[in-house]
N, C-alpha and C positions, 0 to 999 in steps of 0.2 A: 605120708599122711599120718601114720601112728604118732610120730613125734610132734606134729602140728596139733593133733587132738590132745595130746598130753599137755602141750604148752597152754592150750585154751583152758583145760581143766585146772592146771596149776594156777593160772591167772585168776580164775574164779575163786579158787580156794584161798589164795593169798588176799584177795580183795575182801572176802567174807571175814578173814581174820584181822583185817585192818593193817596188814603188813605192807610196808612201803616197797612197791614193785611196779613194774609196767602194768598198765590197765588196758583192757579191751575198750574200744570206743563206743560199743553198743551192746545192748542186751540181747540182740538178735543172735540166732544160732550161727556159730562159726566153727570151722572154716566154711567158706563157700568155694565152689570150684569154678574157675574161669579158664576156658580153653584147656581143660585138663590139669590146671595148676591150682593147688589149694591157696586161698587168700584169706588173710585175717586183717582186722582193722584195730589200730592201737592209738591211744592218746599220745600226743607228742610230749616230750619232756622239756626240751629247751632248744633254742637255735644254737647249733654247735654242741660239741661234746665237752662237758666239764666233769672231771672225775672226782670221786670222793677220796678222802684221805684213808690210809690204811687203818687208822684208829676208828674211823666211822665204819669201815668195813668189818672190823672185829665186833663192834656192837651189833651191826645188822646180822652178822653170821651167828653170833650167840643167840640172838632173838629168833632167827630162823630155825635153828636146831632145837630150840625149846618149844616150838609150836607142837600142838598135838598132830599126829600123822594125818595126812589128807584122807578124805572119805572115799578114796579110789586107790587102786593099786599102782605102784610104780615099778618099773623094771629094775633088776639088780645092776649095780655098777659092774661093767665089763671093760676095764681100762684099755685092753689090747685089741678090742674088736676093730676100732677105727684105724689102728696102726696097721693091722693086717689088710684092711680094705685099701688103705692109701698105698701100701707097698705094692699091691697088685696092680693099681692104676698108674703108679709113678713111672715117668719116662726116665728110666735109669738103666744102667747096664745090668746084665744078669749077675755079674760078680758082685756088684754093689747090692742088688736086691737080695742075693743069697746071704751076704754078710749081715745086712740089717734084719732079715728074717730070723737068722740065727740068734742075733742079739735080742730080738723081741721074744723069741721062745725062751731064752735064758732068763730074761727079766720076768716073764710071766710065771715061770717056775719059782723064782725068788719071791715074787709077790704072793703066790699061793701059800708060801710058808710063813708069811707075816702074821703076827698076833697083835691086835690093836687094843689100846687102853680105853678109848672113848667108846660108848655104846653105839652100835649101828643104828641107822635111822635114815630119814629122808635127807638128801643132799641136793644142793644146786647143781653140782657136777662139773661146773666150769666157772667157779667163783674166783674171779681175778679182777684187777683194778679196771680193766676195760669193760667190765659188766656191771659196774656200780656207778651210775651217772647222777648228776644233780639235775633237779627240775628247775623251772624258772624262779622258784622261791629259794633255791639253793639247797633243797633237801635231797639227800642221797636216796636213790632207789635202785633195786636190782633189775636187770634186764636179761634177755636170752633165757627164757624159762623152759625151753624145749629139752634141756639136758637133765632135768630132775630125775634122780634115781634113788635107790636105797643102797646103803653100804656103810663102810667105816667113816666116821665123821672126820677123821684126820685128812681124808682126801680133799675136803674143801679148804684145807689150810695149805695144801702142797704148792699151788701155783705161786702164791704170794711169797712163800718161803724160797721158792726157786729164784724169783726176781731179786730177793735180798742177797742170796748166795752169789748169784751171777754178777750183780752190780756192786757188790762190796759196800752196801749202804749200812746205816746205823743199825745197831742191835743184832748184828750178824751172829754174835755168840749165842744170843737167845734162840735164834732160829735153829742153829745147829745143835742145840740141846734138845730140840723137839725129838722125842724118841722115834727111831726107825726112819729119821729124815733122810739119811743117805740112801736107803733103799727105795723110799718113796720117790726120791728125786730122779732116780734113773729111768723109770718108765715115763716120767714127765719129760725128760730130754727127748725121748722118741715121739711121744704122743701129744705134746702141748705146744701151742704156738704162742709167741709173744704178741700182745695186743698191737694192732697196727699203729705206727707212729710213735711207739714208746721206746725210749732208751733208758728211762729212769722211772722210779716210782716215788711218790712223796714219802716223807718220813712218817713213822708210825709203825704199828706192828699188829697184824691180824692174827698171826699164829699164837703169839703170847697172849693176846686178848682172849682168845677162845680157850686156851689151856689154863688160864689163871684161875678158873673156877674149880679146877681139879686139885686134889691134894698133891703135895710134892712127890715126885716120882724118883726112882733110882736113876 
């Protein structure tokens, strides 16, 4: 329920800011509880899923990060919490579980030593090509608003950079010049899933689009 209430609050905030995102379908209080399950109502975007280009994603991400913070608190980014929970529930051997748990502990320690260039602030938390869809007019909008958190802005670049590195698409050199990319990539390998049905991403570059506003770095 906390994540659902956060999603409703985020949707209201983005609507008030005129930011292109999924919209709740009614002004009535949400969520409602039906048979013990929280339910929310959303406007449809389009019949079928049509994804934005990564260039459009970069524009939306920069605009999102430039918004004033929301008038409510967001939890901090904890990238390994879900990894720990999933490992506990996973139907795997004890040996495999111990190995992956050890890897997750190592990565968490490495992540804790990172120092980031971009200022911390609000994040989508799961910003990837599967979460930026076009509406019936072809306009890209972000969805899945329940993962909004606060933390290093580089996190919202990580998943798209992972896809470029994994699929050897254009501009790979630019992605790999993203500072600390190799370390950010490793927890993503453990904790991030590829969007369903995707083996490729369109050409374009979200990481470079976001970093372009910053002065040149070493």
